[in-house]
C-alpha positions in Angstrom: 10.6 0.9 -7.2 7.8 -1.6 -7.9 5.6 -1.4 -11.0 2.6 -3.5 -11.9 2.1 -3.0 -15.7 -1.3 -3.9 -17.3 -2.0 -3.6 -21.0 -5.6 -2.2 -20.9 -8.4 -1.4 -23.4 -9.4 1.3 -20.9 -8.5 2.8 -17.6 -10.7 5.3 -15.7 -10.2 6.9 -12.3 -11.8 9.5 -10.2 -10.0 11.2 -7.3 -12.5 11.0 -4.4 -10.7 12.3 -1.3 -7.3 13.9 -0.6 -4.9 12.7 2.1 -2.6 15.0 4.0 0.1 14.2 1.3 -2.1 15.2 -1.6 -0.7 17.2 -4.5 -2.9 20.1 -5.8 -4.9 19.0 -8.8 -7.2 20.5 -11.4 -8.4 17.3 -13.0 -10.2 14.9 -10.6 -11.4 12.4 -13.2 -9.7 11.1 -16.3 -9.4 8.0 -18.5 -7.2 6.6 -21.2 -7.9 4.0 -23.9 -5.5 1.5 -25.5 -2.8 2.0 -23.0 -0.4 0.5 -20.5 -1.4 1.3 -16.9 1.6 1.5 -14.6 0.7 1.0 -10.9 3.8 2.5 -9.4 5.3 2.5 -5.9 8.5 4.2 -4.9 10.4 2.4 -2.2 12.8 3.6 0.6 15.8 2.3 -1.2 15.0 4.4 -4.2 15.9 7.5 -2.2 19.5 6.6 -2.6 19.5 7.4 -6.3 16.2 8.7 -7.7 17.7 9.8 -11.0 18.9 6.2 -11.7 15.5 4.9 -10.7 13.9 7.3 -13.2 16.3 6.3 -16.0 16.0 2.6 -15.4 12.2 2.8 -15.2 12.1 4.8 -18.4 14.2 2.2 -20.2 12.1 -0.8 -18.9 8.8 0.9 -19.7 9.9 1.9 -23.2 11.0 -1.8 -23.9 7.5 -2.9 -22.7 5.7 -0.4 -24.9 7.8 -1.5 -27.9 6.9 -5.1 -27.3 3.2 -4.3 -27.0 3.3 -1.7 -29.8 1.6 0.9 -27.5 2.3 4.6 -27.1 -0.2 5.5 -24.3 0.7 5.3 -20.7 -1.3 6.1 -17.5 0.9 6.3 -14.4 -1.1 5.4 -11.3 0.6 6.0 -7.9 -0.1 2.8 -5.9 1.5 2.6 -2.4 0.2 -1.0 -1.9 3.0 -2.7 -3.8 5.6 -2.6 -1.0 6.0 -2.5 2.8 9.0 -0.1 2.5 7.6 3.1 1.2 9.8 5.9 0.1 9.2 9.5 1.4 6.2 11.2 -0.3 8.5 14.0 -1.6 10.9 11.5 -3.3 8.0 9.4 -4.5 6.2 12.3 -6.2 9.5 13.5 -7.7 10.3 10.1 -9.2 6.7 9.7 -10.6 6.9 13.2 -12.2 10.4 12.4 -13.5 9.2 9.2 -15.2 6.3 11.1 -16.7 8.5 13.8 -18.1 11.1 11.3 -19.4 8.4 9.3 -21.3 6.9 12.5 -22.7 10.4 13.4 -24.1 10.3 10.0 -25.9 7.0 10.9 -27.6 4.8 8.8 -25.4 1.3 10.0 -24.6 1.3 10.1 -20.8 -1.3 10.8 -18.1 -0.6 10.6 -14.4 -3.2 10.0 -11.8 -2.9 12.4 -8.8 -0.5 11.5 -5.9 -1.9 11.4 -2.4 -5.5 11.0 -3.3 -7.9 8.2 -2.7 -9.2 7.2 -6.0 -11.8 4.8 -7.4 -10.9 3.2 -10.7 -12.0 0.8 -13.4 -9.7 -1.1 -15.6 -10.3 -3.4 -18.5 -7.2 -5.5 -19.1 -6.5 -7.1 -22.5 -6.0 -10.6 -21.1 -3.3 -11.8 -23.4 -0.1 -13.6 -22.4 1.9 -10.3 -22.2 -0.8 -8.1 -20.8 0.3 -8.2 -17.1 3.9 -7.8 -15.9 5.5 -6.8 -12.6 8.8 -4.9 -12.6 11.3 -4.1 -9.9 13.5 -1.1 -10.6 16.7 -1.1 -8.5 18.6 2.1 -7.7 21.8 0.1 -7.8 21.4 -1.5 -11.2 24.5 -1.4 -13.3 26.9 -0.7 -10.4 29.3 -3.0 -8.6 28.3 -3.7 -5.0 29.2 -5.9 -2.1 25.8 -7.6 -1.4 22.6 -8.6 -3.0 19.3 -6.6 -2.5 16.6 -8.8 -0.9 14.0 -7.3 -3.1 15.4 -7.4 -6.6 18.6 -9.5 -6.1 20.8 -6.8 -7.5 24.0 -6.1 -5.6 24.5 -3.2 -3.1 26.9 -1.9 -0.5 27.1 -3.3 3.0 26.7 0.2 4.6 23.3 0.6 2.8 22.2 -2.9 3.9 22.9 -2.2 7.5 21.0 1.1 7.4 18.0 -0.4 5.7 18.0 -3.4 8.0 18.1 -1.2 11.1 15.4 1.1 9.8 13.2 -1.9 9.0 13.7 -3.4 12.4 12.9 -0.1 14.2 9.8 0.5 12.0 8.5 -3.1 12.6 9.2 -2.9 16.3 9.7 -6.7 16.3 13.4 -6.9 16.7 14.1 -9.0 19.8 17.4 -7.3 20.5 19.9 -5.4 18.3 19.2 -5.5 14.6 21.3 -8.1 12.7 23.9 -6.7 10.2 25.1 -8.4 7.1 27.5 -11.3 7.9 26.2 -11.9 11.5 24.8 -15.3 12.3 21.4 -15.7 14.0 22.1 -17.8 17.2 
């Protein structure tokens, strides 16, 4: 999972048009003041352990809020932070899971709708800790065989081979069979 966190004086959004993946909504426009905006993107690798991603994201977000002394969060689905998107079902489940886990920690949370085109305005605070990118790894805290190319956390070889093959198939640029971990490029 990728998160771009911005400490903001104000964040406003308006859902303008739904996509075929849009969740049903009752609120098309909302705003939050004195908040941390979390532009969030769930990745393919997160599908391996969504619960661990939610728990790790919650932990990292709470640390961030404590540093900034903020209790307001706006979760904003933002698919543009990765080229390896997770499935829409898992993505929405993870975002809702993060929302619910933060609410249980007494954080005031709003979540912009998933699967909608939105216009937005943000007024960042502009201090040294205002902007931060986070990478949440589903393998954090486990022993693994290899290192994730995204977050440098270790993971198992079988997962690496599957992800590499899927990426090569999706990209359509593999000039032969996909490379597996340990092979040399001749």
